[in-house]
C-alpha positions in Angstrom: 112.1 133.5 72.6 114.6 134.5 74.9 117.4 131.8 76.3 116.2 132.3 79.8 112.7 131.2 78.8 113.9 127.9 77.4 116.1 127.1 80.0 114.2 124.8 82.7 115.6 124.3 86.3 116.1 121.2 87.6 113.3 119.7 89.9 114.1 120.0 93.6 113.5 117.1 96.1 110.9 118.3 98.8 110.7 116.7 102.3 107.8 114.2 102.8 105.0 116.3 104.7 101.3 116.3 104.7 99.8 116.3 101.3 97.7 119.5 101.2 93.9 119.1 101.0 90.7 121.0 100.7 89.1 122.9 103.6 86.3 120.5 103.6 89.0 117.6 104.6 89.6 118.9 107.9 91.0 117.1 111.0 88.6 114.3 110.7 90.2 113.3 107.3 93.6 113.8 108.8 93.0 111.8 111.6 91.8 108.9 109.6 94.9 109.0 107.2 97.1 108.7 110.2 95.1 106.0 111.7 95.5 104.3 108.4 98.9 104.9 108.5 99.7 103.2 111.7 97.4 100.3 111.5 98.9 99.5 107.9 102.6 100.1 108.6 102.9 96.7 109.7 101.9 94.8 106.5 103.2 97.7 104.3 106.9 97.0 105.7 106.4 93.3 105.2 105.2 94.3 101.7 108.5 96.5 101.4 110.5 93.6 102.2 108.8 91.5 100.1 109.1 93.6 97.0 112.8 93.8 97.4 113.1 90.3 97.4 110.9 89.8 94.2 111.7 93.0 92.0 114.7 94.6 93.6 115.0 97.7 95.7 113.1 100.0 93.1 110.0 97.4 94.3 110.4 98.3 97.7 110.9 102.0 97.2 107.3 102.0 95.3 105.8 100.1 98.2 107.2 102.8 100.9 105.9 105.8 98.7 102.3 104.3 98.4 102.2 103.9 102.1 103.3 107.7 102.5 100.4 108.6 100.1 98.0 106.5 102.3 99.0 108.4 105.3 98.7 112.0 103.6 102.2 112.5 103.0 104.1 113.5 99.9 106.8 111.0 99.0 108.8 113.5 97.0 111.7 113.5 99.0 112.2 109.7 98.6 115.0 108.8 95.9 114.3 106.9 92.8 117.5 104.6 93.3 118.4 103.1 96.7 120.5 100.5 97.4 118.8 97.1 98.6 120.2 96.9 101.9 118.9 100.5 102.9 115.4 99.4 101.8 115.4 96.4 104.0 116.6 98.3 106.8 113.7 100.6 106.1 111.3 97.6 106.1 112.7 96.2 109.4 112.2 99.4 111.3 108.6 99.8 109.8 107.9 96.5 111.3 109.3 97.5 114.8 107.4 100.6 114.4 104.2 99.0 113.0 104.0 96.6 116.2 104.2 99.8 118.4 101.2 101.2 116.4 99.3 97.6 116.9 99.9 97.8 120.9 98.7 101.1 121.1 95.7 100.3 119.3 95.4 97.4 121.5 95.6 99.8 124.4 93.0 102.0 122.9 90.6 98.9 122.8 91.3 97.3 125.9 90.6 101.0 127.5 87.3 101.2 125.5 86.2 98.0 127.1 87.1 99.0 130.5 85.9 102.7 130.3 82.4 103.4 128.8 81.5 99.8 128.7 83.1 98.9 132.4 79.9 97.9 134.0 79.3 95.1 131.4 82.7 93.7 131.4 83.5 94.1 134.9 81.4 92.3 137.7 81.2 93.4 141.2 81.9 94.2 144.0 83.6 97.4 143.2 85.1 97.9 146.8 88.9 98.5 145.6 87.8 99.9 142.1 88.6 103.5 141.1 85.3 105.6 142.5 84.0 102.6 144.3 82.3 101.1 146.2 79.1 101.9 143.8 78.9 100.8 140.5 77.7 104.3 139.3 80.9 106.0 140.8 83.5 103.1 139.5 81.8 103.6 136.2 82.0 107.5 136.1 85.8 107.2 137.3 86.9 104.4 134.3 85.3 106.3 132.0 86.9 109.6 132.3 90.1 107.6 132.5 89.3 106.3 128.9 89.2 109.5 127.9 92.4 110.4 129.2 93.8 107.2 127.8 92.6 108.0 124.4 94.1 111.5 124.4 97.6 110.0 125.2 97.4 107.2 122.7 96.1 109.9 120.2 99.3 112.2 120.6 101.5 109.0 120.9 100.2 107.8 117.2 100.6 111.2 115.7 104.2 111.3 116.9 105.2 108.0 116.1 103.7 108.5 112.6 105.9 111.7 112.4 108.8 110.2 113.5 108.3 107.2 111.0 108.2 109.6 108.1 111.3 111.3 109.6 112.9 107.9 109.3 111.9 107.2 105.6 113.2 110.5 104.8 116.7 109.6 106.5 116.9 106.0 105.0 115.4 106.5 101.5 115.1 110.2 101.0 117.4 113.0 100.4 116.9 114.7 103.7 118.8 113.5 106.7 118.4 114.9 110.1 121.0 113.9 112.7 118.3 113.7 115.4 116.3 111.1 113.8 118.2 108.0 114.7 119.0 108.7 118.4 115.2 109.6 119.0 114.2 106.8 117.2 116.2 104.4 119.3 115.2 106.0 122.4 111.4 105.7 121.5 112.0 102.0 120.4 113.8 101.1 123.7 111.3 103.1 125.9 108.5 101.3 124.3 110.0 97.8 124.6 110.4 98.3 128.5 106.8 99.7 128.9 105.5 96.7 126.8 107.5 94.3 128.9 106.5 95.9 131.8 102.8 95.9 131.0 103.1 92.2 130.2 104.5 91.2 133.3 101.7 92.9 134.9 98.7 90.6 132.7 
């Protein structure tokens, strides 16, 4: 046996990305995983911080890996040994982004209630409503607006999931892109301003 055949090359860290699936999985399975990733990010991030407090940084890293797998991402770029402070920072960032996911989910539910179910939840008159003054016109206008809202929410959801994966790589992994932290800061600031503005109009 030759010497080259007995020499094994060291494993390379691969960036976190979508887990390859079969052809039968399709977009529906991917969308379901992204939905679960966003809705589960808040409790998962709280679990990361709890794991650090109980079993040390390694427990927090394991919890972060499990959540990446839940979302359909490969966690191979996440290092095995990470300082506890970095793992806690990752947990705090996950809580913030997780709250944004929950707010988006609430917006989608609210749009659904006032979209296809508009006539059941909003009593007339509809003189000042979109598509008014008749109920049919107002109902149709709000249903179309609901479709637009869902498209925007889906795009934001997808983007936030991708951003959080890059944050995980930056804080816990081996690949650190310089644009991640500035973009994350801008996104969080814009989201806070949007939520505050929305809350003042309730």
